[in-house]
C-alpha positions in Angstrom: -14.6 -1.2 5.1 -12.5 -4.3 5.9 -12.9 -5.5 2.3 -11.8 -2.2 0.9 -8.7 -2.2 3.1 -7.9 -5.7 2.0 -8.2 -4.7 -1.7 -6.0 -1.7 -1.1 -3.4 -3.9 0.6 -3.5 -6.2 -2.4 -3.0 -3.3 -4.7 -0.1 -2.0 -2.6 1.6 -5.4 -2.7 1.2 -5.5 -6.5 2.8 -2.1 -6.7 5.7 -3.2 -4.6 6.2 -6.3 -6.8 6.2 -4.1 -9.9 8.8 -1.8 -8.3 11.0 -4.7 -7.3 10.7 -6.2 -10.8 12.2 -3.0 -12.2 9.1 -1.6 -13.8 9.0 2.2 -14.4 12.7 2.8 -13.4 12.3 6.6 -13.9 9.5 6.6 -11.3 11.0 4.1 -8.9 11.8 6.6 -6.1 8.5 8.3 -6.3 6.6 5.0 -6.5 8.5 3.6 -3.5 7.7 6.6 -1.4 4.0 6.3 -2.5 4.0 2.6 -1.5 5.5 3.4 1.9 2.9 6.1 2.6 0.1 3.9 1.4 1.3 1.1 3.7 1.3 3.5 6.7 -2.1 4.8 5.8 -3.5 1.3 5.5 -2.0 0.3 8.8 -3.5 3.3 10.6 -6.9 2.6 9.0 -6.7 -1.0 10.1 -5.9 0.0 13.6 -8.8 2.4 13.8 -11.1 -0.3 12.3 -10.0 -2.8 14.9 -10.4 -0.2 17.7 -14.0 0.3 16.7 -14.8 -3.4 16.7 
């Protein structure tokens, strides 16, 4: 599970870099919202994983 969360975090950071670089300008707002939601979801999952350890 930890490995999956780490990979998803890496993918999230890649998405953020692409947004910041100006890729997909017509989708910028939607992608930024998706990135924020993904960040929140990953944070919650990490907290639950840590609580179970």
